[in-house]
N, C-alpha and C positions, 0 to 999 in steps of 0.2 A: 600513774599514767601508763596506759597500755602502749607498748612499743609496736609500731607498724612493721609488718613483714616487708622484706626487701622488694617483692613484686608490687605490693600496695604502694610503697614509697615511689617506685618508678612510675606507676600509673598516675599517681597524684601529681607528679612533676611534669610528665609528658602530656597528660590529658588536656590540661588548659592550653598548652601550646598548639595542640591539634585543633582545639576549638577556635583559637584565633586564626589559624590557617583556613579553616572552613568559613569563618565569617568574612575573610578577605575575598572568598569566592562566592559570596552572597548567600550562603546557607545560614539559616537561623540555627545556632548550635549551642548546646548545653553540656556541661560535664557534671555527672552525678557520681558520688563515691560508691553508692550501693544501689542495688535493684529497688529497694524500698523508696529511696529518694527519686529514682528514675520513674517509678510508677506515679508518684505525685506530680512530677514534671509532665509526664505524658497526659495526665488528666487536665492539667492547666492549659495544654496546647490544643485540646479538642473542644470546640464550642459545644454546648449541650444540645443544640439543634442540628448538629452534623450527623449525617448518615455515615457510618464507619464500616470499613472492610479491611482485609489484610491478605497478604501473601503468605505462602508457607514459610515458617520461621521457627527454628528451634529456640532461638533467643526469646521470642515473644512467649513461647510456651513456658520456658524456664522461669521467667519473671511473673507469669500469670496475667499478662496484659489483656488477653481476650476475655478471660473470665471477669476481670475487674470492670472492663468496659461494658460487658453485658449486665453485670450487677448494678452499674450506675444508671441503667435505663436508656442507654443509647440505642438508636435503631441501627441494627447491624445487618450486613450482607455476608452470610457465612456459607461458603461452598461446602463445608462438611455436613450441612443439613440436607444435601442433595440425595435423592433416592435412586439416581441412576447416573452413569457417566455423562449422558447427554445433558441432564439437568445440571450437573456440576459445571459443565462447560458454559452453559447459559448463565449461571450465577457468576462465574468468573468474568464473563463479558459485562454483566450488569455492574460488577464491582468497579469497573473502569470509570464509571460515572458517579461514584460516591463522593462525599465531601472530604473525608479524611481517609487516606489509605496508609496502613501501617505495614512495615516490612523491616527486615534487617539488612545487612550488607555483608558481602563475602570478604571484602578487604577495604581498608581506608589508608591512604598514604599520609605520611606526616605533613605533606604540603597541602592536604585538604581535598584530595580527589577520591571519589567513590568508585569502586569497581565491583561489578556483579555479573555472575553467570546464571543463565536461566535455561530450563529445558523447554517449557511451553511458551515462555515469553510474557506471561501475564504480569509477573512481578516488575520486570523492567519496563514493560509498556505503561504500567500505572505510574512509575517514577517519571517517565518522560512526558506523558500527556494524558489528560483526563481529569483526575481528581483535583479539587481545589487546593488541597494540602496533602503533602506526603511526609510521613513521620518515620524516619529511619532510626532504629534502636540497635545499638551494637556494643558489645563488650570491648574492652581495651585490647583483648587478645587478637582482635581483627586489625589493629593498627600495625602497619609495616613502614619501612623506611621510604620507599618510593613506588612509582606506578609499576615498574617491572616486578618488584617484589609482590605487589598486590595481585598481579596476574598470576604469578607463580603460586601464591598462597591459595587463590581461588581454585586453580586447576589441580593442584597436587594435594591440598589438604581438605578444603571445603567440599568440592565435588565428589571425591571418592568416599567421604564420610556421608554426605547427603544421600547418595544413591543407595546406601544400605537400608534406607527406610522402605524401599520398594522390594517386590518379590520377583525373583527369576529374571532379572535384567540381564540382557545379553551384551554386556560391555566388559572390557578388561578390568576396569576399576572395581566393578561389582565383584568380580571373581578374585582379584589379587589385592585390592585396596590401593593400587598404584595407577596413576594416570598413564595412558599409553597414546595420547593424542589421537584417539580413535574417531572414526566416522560411522559408528554403529547406528542403526535406526533408533536404538534405545538411548543414545547419548543424551545426557542432560546438560551438555555444554554447547547447546545450539546457538544461544545468543550471549554475546559478551559485550557489556556496555560500560564505558567509562563516563562518569558524570563529572565534568571539569568545573562547572559552575551551576548554581541554581538560577534558572530563568523561568518565570520572573523571580526577582530577588525575594528570598525568604519563603518561597513556596515549599522548598524542601527543608525540613527541620531535622536536625541530627541530635539525638540524645546518646551521648557516649558514656558508658558506665565503667567504673574502675574495678571491674571483675572479669573473670573469664566466663564467657557465655557463648553458647552455640558452638559452631565449628566452621 
């Protein structure tokens, strides 16, 4: 018998409790021990006739979700296929009317609330209104004790890491790696959204994975 590592043990104990908290808030929620299990769960949650799109997500990249969905023959709306910034913006607008929208989450509180920071707003806009179904995929490293900790995690860990994807951003966190609560024109913390419940019930589906994924 292979002994679990302490972090794996913690995730397997805490994960199901977070799932129950999410369900009390009307999210459709699932705990998967590994990314392989999560990929199968994701496929089960997307009807074959759905048009699928996604927001920027390191987690989705790490588990290979976009590639798998494309391989399975789903019709996808992919902003990365754009040939210009203007076309990319139009594709992002079109994605708000897809059937299933995939994204990750910057932080999840143990009592089942989601917290997200967004620069352009397309990711949080899709979560709030538009797609028939929203599928949130997150590693257990995103789980924190309460909503205050969720805000702190998103602003001081997720955002300073995420901005490093871009080139020559004029923000303190791009330069130093630390949040300075800036109001720079390049700031990617323009929109901060707390999702307390899923309305309508089960529209937002959360797949929580017992691994460290994304940032």
